[in-house]
N, C-alpha and C positions, 0 to 999 in steps of 0.2 A: 620444577614445574608444579602447578596446583593439581594435585591428584584427587581432590575432593569432587571433581566434576567429571569423573569417568562415566561414560554413557554405556558402552559395551566393550567387551574384549574381542580383539580381532581373531584370536586363536581358538575361539569356542568351536565345538564340534558341529558337524552338519545337523545332527538331531536337535541341537540347542539353538539353531538359527531361526526358529520360528517361535519366539517367546509368546506365552499365553497372556501374561500380564501387560498392561499398558505401560509404556516406557516414559518416564519423566524426561522433559526436554529442557536442559539448561541453556541451550543455544538459541539465538535469535534467527531461527529458520523453521520452516514448516515441515520439511522433508527430513526424516531421520535416517541415519547411516549407522550400520553395525560396526563400530570402531571405537578406539580410544580417542575421544575428543577432549582436549585439555585447554582450559581457558588460560590465556596470557593476560588477563585483566589484572589490575592491581597497580603497584607503584612503578612508574617509568621515570627515567631521567628526561628532563625537558629543558628546551632553550628557545627563546624568541630570536628570530632572525630578522631584526628590524630593517636592516639595510639589504636583505636578500643576497647575502654573499656566501651562504653556506655551500651552494653548488660549486661556485668558483673556487672556494677555499677547501673543497673536498671534506666537508664535515663527516661524510659517511665513512671516511677512513679512520676516524677516531678524533675525539675532542673531549674536553672537560665540560660537562653540563652543570650549570650553576643552580638548577631548580629541580624539583620533583613534582610529578603530576600523577593523578589517579586516572587510569584508563578503565572503562570509558568515561568520558567527560568532555565538555566543550572547550575549544580554544579560549573562548571568552572567560570561562571560569578559571582555567589554568593561568591566563594572563592576570586575572584579578588576584589569584593566590600568590603569584610571583611578585606582584606589586604591593601586597599587604592589604588588598581591598576586600570588603565583604560582599559586594554586589559584582555581578559579571561585568567585565570590562568591555567598553565599546571600542571599536577600531574603525578606521576610515581608509578607503581606497584599497588597501591590501594588507593581509596578514600572512606571515610565513612562520611556522613553528616546526621544531625538530623534536623527535622522541626516540629514546633508545632504551633497550633492556637486553639482558642475557637469558637464554633458555637452554635446556638440555633436551635431547630427543630420547623417547623410549625405544626399547628394542622392538624390532619388527618380528612377531612370532611366526609368521607364515614362511614356509620354506619356498625355495625355487625363485626367489626375487619377485614375488608376486605383489609386494607392497611398496609404497613410497609415502612420502610425507607431503601434506598439503597444509598451507597456511591460508586462513580465511579471515577477512575483515568484514564484520557484520554490516557496517556502513562507515564511511570515512570520506572527508572531502572538503572542498569540492575537487581539488587536484592532489593526488597522493602518489608519491614515489617511495619505493621500498628497497632496502639493501640488506643482504645477508652476508655477514662477515666482510663488509666493504664491497661486495659484488652486487650490481643492480639485478633486481628480479623483474621478470615479465609475467603478466597475468596469463591465465590459461587461454584467454582470448588473444594474447599476443600483444598486449599494451605495455609499453615502457612506462607510461603515466596513465593512471586510472582517473577518469573524470566522472563526476557525479557524487552526491553525498547521501543518497537515500537507499541504496541497495548494496548487497554484498558482492565481493569479488575475491578471487582465490589465486594462489600461486602454488605450483608444484616445486618442491625443493630438491634440487639435484644433489645426489649423494656425494658428488665431487666437491660441493660447496660446504657440506656439513662437517662439523667438528664436534668433539665431546661437549664443549660449551660454545654456544653460538651467540653472535651479537646481531641483533635486529634493529635496523635504523629506519625511521619513517620520517619523511618530509611532507608536511601538509600545508597547502597554500589555498587561500581563497581571496576573492576580490569582490568589489561591489559592481562588477561588470553587469550591466543590465541585460546582456545577451545570454547569460546563463540561467538555468532554471533555478529560481530562488524562492518561489512561493510568496509568502508574505514577509520575508526578511528584507531588510533595507537594501536599496541599491542607489545608483546615482540619479535615478529617475524619480520625479515627484509623483507620488501616488494620489490619485483622485480621492479626496477626503483626508489625506495626510496620515492615515493609520498604518504604521509599520510596526512589526514586532521586533523584540530583541533578537539579534542574530544568534544562531546556535549552530556552530559548525565545528568540523574537526573530527576528533576521535569519539564519535557519538555512540557507537555500539561496540560490543565485545569483539575481541580478536582471539582466534584459537588455532591450535595446532592439532592435526589429526593424522592418523595412519589410514591410508586409503589404498585400494587396489590399483595396480597399473592399468588394468582394463576394467572399466566400471560404468555404471550409470551415474550421471551427475544428479545433484539434488534439485532437479527442475522437472516438474511434471505438470503437464497441462491436461485438463479434463473438460470434455464436452459430452453432455448427455443427450441421448435421443429417448426421452422418457416414455413415449408411447410404446416402444419396443424393448424397453429396459436395456438399451445398448449404451455402452460408454466408450468414447474414443479417447485414448490416452496418447499424448505426445511425450516421448521421453528423449533424453539426450545421452548419447553414448560417448565415452572418452576412451580412446584405444591407443596403446603404444605398440602392441604386438598384433599385426594383422592376422586374420584367420577366420575360421568358422565359429560362430557363437550361437547360443540360444537365448532369446529373450523369453523369460517365463513370468507371466503375470497371474497372481492369485488375489482373489477378493475374499475377505473375511467379514462375517457379520460381527457387529458389536452389540453387547447386551442391551444397550440403550443409546440414545442420542447424545449422552453426556460423558461418555468415555470410561465407563466402569467395566473394563474387561472386554473380551471378545471371544467368539467361538473358535475351537481348534480346527475344525474342518472348513475348507474353502467353499464358498457358495459358487464360485466360478474359477476356472483355471484354464489357461491355454499357453502353449509353447509356439514361438515364432522363430524359425531358423534365419539367421542373418550371416552374410559374409561382410565383414567390416574391415576397412582400411584404417591405417593410422590417422589419428586426428579426432575431430568431433563430427557427430552426425545426429540429425534429428530423425526420429523414427516414429511414425504414426501407426497405431494398431487399434483394433476394436474388439471389445469383449462384451458378451451378453451376460447379464446378471439376472437370471429369472427370478421373478417374485420380489425384486428389490423395492423397498419402500422409498418414496420421494422425500427429499429434504424440503422443509418449509419452516418459517418462524414458529409455527404451532407445533411442529413435529421435526426437530432438527436431526433427522436420522443420518448418521454418518457410517461409512464403511471403511475398512482398512485395506489398502492396497500393499501387497508385497511384490516388489519387482526385482527379478534377478537376472543378471547377465552371466551365463554359464559358458565357460570356455570348453575347448575340445577334450580337456582332461577332467571335466566334471566340476571344476571349481566355480562356485557361485559368488559373485559380488552382489550385495543386496542393499536396497533402500526401501523405506516404508513411507507411506503417506496416508492421510485420512481424506476422504472425499465424500461427496454426496450427489445424488442424482437430482437435478432440478432444471427447469426450463423458464426463461424470462422472455416476454414478448411485449411490444407496444402495438396494440391493435385497436384502431378506432380511438375512442376516447378513454380507454382503460389500459392499465398495465396488467398483464396476466402472468401469474406465477403457476407453473404446472397446469396450464390451461384453464385456470380459475382467475377471475378478476380479483385484484387486491388493491385496497386503498393504502397509500404509503404515508403512515404517520411518522414523519422523520424529524430529526434534530441535527443541526449543524455542529460539528465537533472539530475544534481547533486544538490539537494537543499541546502545541507550544514546546515548552521544556519539561513537560510532565515525564516522570519516570515510568518505567514498565509497570510497576506496582500501582501507581496512581491511575494509569490508563486502565488497568484491570478494574479498579473500583469505579471509574467513570462508565465503563461499558455496563457493568451490573446496574448502575444507577439509571442509565438511559433505558435499559430494559424495564426497570421498575417504573419509570415514567410512562410506560405503555407504548414506547417507540417500537416499530418493526423495522425502521430504517435509520441508519446513521450515515450522514454525509461527512466523510473525512476530508476536511477542507485543505486543498492544495499543500499536502504535506505527506512525506513518507513516514511510516511508523514501524515499530518492532513487528516483524511478521507473526509473532505469537499472538498479537492482538487479532489479526485476521482469523487465526485458529480459534481464538476465544469466541469471536462472532459466529463461527461455524457451530460451536458447541451451544451457545446461548440461543441461536436462532434469530440473529440480527442481520437484515439485509444491509449491505454496504454500498455506498456510492463514493468511489474514489476518484481522485483528480490528479492530473500531471502537475507537479510544482511548476509554476509558470515563469518564463523569463519576463522582463519588464520592458523590453523594446521589441519592435517588429522589424526584423532584418532577415536576410537569408541565413546568416549564422545563427541567430536566435531560433529559427525554425529547425535548423539542423540539430542544435542542442536539444530542443524540445522533442524532436522525434527520437533521438538517442535515449533521452531520459524515459520516455514512454516505453521503448523497447526493453530497457533494462528492468523496469518495473514489471512489465507483462511477463518476462521470463521467469520471475520468482513468485508471481501472485496468481497463477492460473489453476492452482489446485483447489481453491476455496469456493464452495458453493454459495457462500455469503456474499461474495463480490458480484453484483449484478449490473452496476451502472458505472461508466467511465465518463468524466468530463475532460475534454481536451483543453479548453480554456475557461476561465472564469471572468466575467465582466470585462472581456476583451483586454485583460492585462497581457501584455506580450503580443497583442493583436490589435493595437489601438487604431490601426488604419483599416480595420475589417470592412468599413462601409465604403472606402475609397480606393483600396488597393486590390485589384483583381488577383495579384500573385498571392496575397495573404489568404484570400477566400479559396483560391485553387489548392493551396497547401492543405487547408483544413478539410476541404472536400475530399482530396486524395486520401488523407488519413482516415476519415470517416469510412470511405470505401474499403480501405485496407483493413480496418477493424472488422467490418462486416464479413469480409472474405476469410481472414485468417483467425479471427477471434469471435465466432458467431455466438458464443455463450454470454455475451454482454450486450446491454443497451449502451448507445453512445450519444453523448450530448456534445454538440460542436463548440458552443460558447455559452456557458450557463449564465442566465440572468436577463440578457437582452441581446440584440443584434445577432440573432441566429441567421444562418445563410440559407437563402432560397435560390435554387438553380432551375430554371425553366418551370418555376412555380412549385417545385418539390422541395420540401424542407430537408436539409442535410443534417438532420438531428432526429433521433428517435423520440425525443420529447421536446415540447414547447414549453420553456421555463421562463419564469419572471421573478425578479426580486422586487418585492413591494413593501414599503415601510411607511406607516402612518399610525399615529397614536389615537386617531379619532375614529370611532366606530362607524359613524355615518359616512365618512370618507372612504373607509374600508369597504363598506357595502357598495359604494358607487364604483370604486376601482374594480372590484371583483365582477360587478355587472358589465362594465366596459370590456374587461378582459375576456370573459366568457362569451360575449357577443361578437368577439373577433376584432376588436379595436386594436390596432397594432402600434399606434402612436399616442403619446400623452398618458400611457399607463405606467410604464417603468421609467427609469431615468433616461433611457435612450429608446429609439424604435425597437420593437421586439424582433423585427426581421429586416435584413438588408439583402441586397442583391436584386434578383428578379422579383416582381410582384408576387406576394403570397396571400392567399385568401383562406382564413381559418374558418372551417365549418365542422369543427369537432372531429376532423379526420386524424388527429394525432393527440395522444394524452397531454393534458395541460397540467403542469406542476408549478405551484407557488414555492419555488425552491429556497427562498429566504423571506422571512417575515418576523415581526416582533419589534425589537428596539425598545422594549418596555423597561429596560434597566437604566436608560438615560433619563433622569428626572428633569434635566434641563431641556430635553427633547420633547417633554410633554407626557412622558410615561408615568406609570403609577409610582407612588412614593413608598409603598411597603409591599410585603410579600403577599398579603391577602388581596390587595387591589391588583397586583400583577396577575395572581391566579384567576381572578374574575375576568380580567381582560383577555387572558389566554383562552378561557372557556368561551367567551363571547365571540372572539375572533375565529376560533375553531368551528363553532356552530355555523358561522356565516360561510366558511369554506365548504362545509358538508352540505349546504343547501344548494350547491351549484355543481355543474358538470366538470368537476376538477378531480384529477386522478391521484393527487397527493399534495402534501405540504411539508416544508422543512422549517421548524421553528429555529430561530437564531438567538441563543445558541446554548450549548451544553454547560459550559463553565465560563466564568469571567477570565479574560486574558488581557493583561495590560490595560489599555484605555477602554476596552469594550466590556461593558458591565451588564450584559444580558443574561448571564448564566443562571441556571436552575440547580446546579450541582456544585458542592464545595470542591475546589480543585484539589485539595489535599485529602480530605476524609472521604469524599464521595457521597456525603449526606445531601438529601434533597432539601431545598428551601420552599418547595411547593408540595401538595399532596401527591402520593403515588398514583399512577394511572392517568395523570392530568392530560397527557397528550394522546391517549388511546381513544380514538373515535370509532373504532371498528366493532367493539363488542356491544356497544349500545348505540345503534344508529340514531342520528338526530331526527326528530319528527319534522315533517315538512308539509303542513297542511295547505299553506299558500305560498308556494315557491315564488320568489321574486322574478319578475319578467325582465330579462336583460334588455338594456337599451344602449344604443350607441350614441 
């Protein structure tokens, strides 16, 4: 096994279980665990199952693999390498691939049978089956097959299955089924505009083996702040094999600054919560007061360190750590409020595509340098460490559920499952403030005509407000928002507006702010019951630009593009608009609107170009909106 990636030792003493120095995190997850986590990345054996016969022929019992592949990596790249191609291979209808490797397990240093082994896939899919020494594994959630390709999932390894050297076999399958959450990857459905991205599926994130406690906290922590009273509500997940009495101990430590350079040794707040726990999994909600805590914001990204311990009757503590911040987001009247102060959202659309984690880090620093306080991560799941970087940098995030491409009962079921998988792993971050359920009605094409589609979106909107109140929720970004009895079922009224002509831009913005619902965006802004906009909800121009397309009428060079962006931003700030999202951060395939080099992270425009907050635009004669 690769021992270069050891995080902590499980057998450290009780006194050493609260390290003072910040711990590096080699794993694609936000919550840290005190254990030996060893990456299984690297060379795996690989075979394409073109005729999908592997299950019938029991490949998991052993076979000769004709190829080698590097994990993590996409099926498309592995297919290309097997075929001797330099560019990622395209596939149609279905792809099935098998991977296999051996590993050994480290000794468990804790006495009394307290520890066990856990195998985690950072992300893999869309459909993943796993065998250990020819025996099928079930996820901790009880799945024989894991569905989804954007979030992690784990297996507990039974001691009875383990051998000195173990054979791990993985079958990955994906299709172009339009009912699965695919984001902007190709399916059998024609996309309006015709722009699809290269598919990127399969073994896309790290896989690792770790020693965990039999009775423990899972690496899933939800944080909701009550900033006025400096109260924090934590939701934690317990995993129990031995029923009994336990104590949940929460401690909050200050960090020396908002950028992660160490933290104080004494807790700012601490509390014990006695629990009687049965075998299985359980969600537990508790509240902790953190007196004098500073609030998290883009200008002051103050983070704190949570140490959560599950202590058994013998005093043994299973521990996890997470960083969090106190913040509050609201949509009230025409403005968005962060920590009870209005904030203009200077945003940018970010489509990571096949970017590596290192490239995404450079992109985030570049977007901050552009003057953005908001990044809209467009219908994609990314490495969880990127959310953590946004916490550190002070970048607000607008995230989206990767959309299916057809509107059916099954596509809605898959959509909801994907949303819940993402929520379970992303609720620790103060940077994540907005969720979009759909984008431009992809996967909800019948939103204007099908009451069942609208009912589903309304139900999810209400569910998010009740269960996840720390986020703003957008029902369908861009147009065709839902009105029910005259009430918008979206916290923001958003519009995607594209025109290269400044005069037309002014005209469209005037119509938009005056409440014109039709003839502004590509489709009516609101569907369902009549809705009358009178500035009672924040208005966001959540996509604009298009200046990278010279044949679209946009500028021919960087200087001209810079000037157009300045002029268009100026017009936005003259009107009662709560924020905007320039499209886009980097070029990706046929879309050439980027301001950041995809590889190096260098800017092609001046730093601060998208920051309209520090120097408010003068408005001696604001235009009079007309309908």
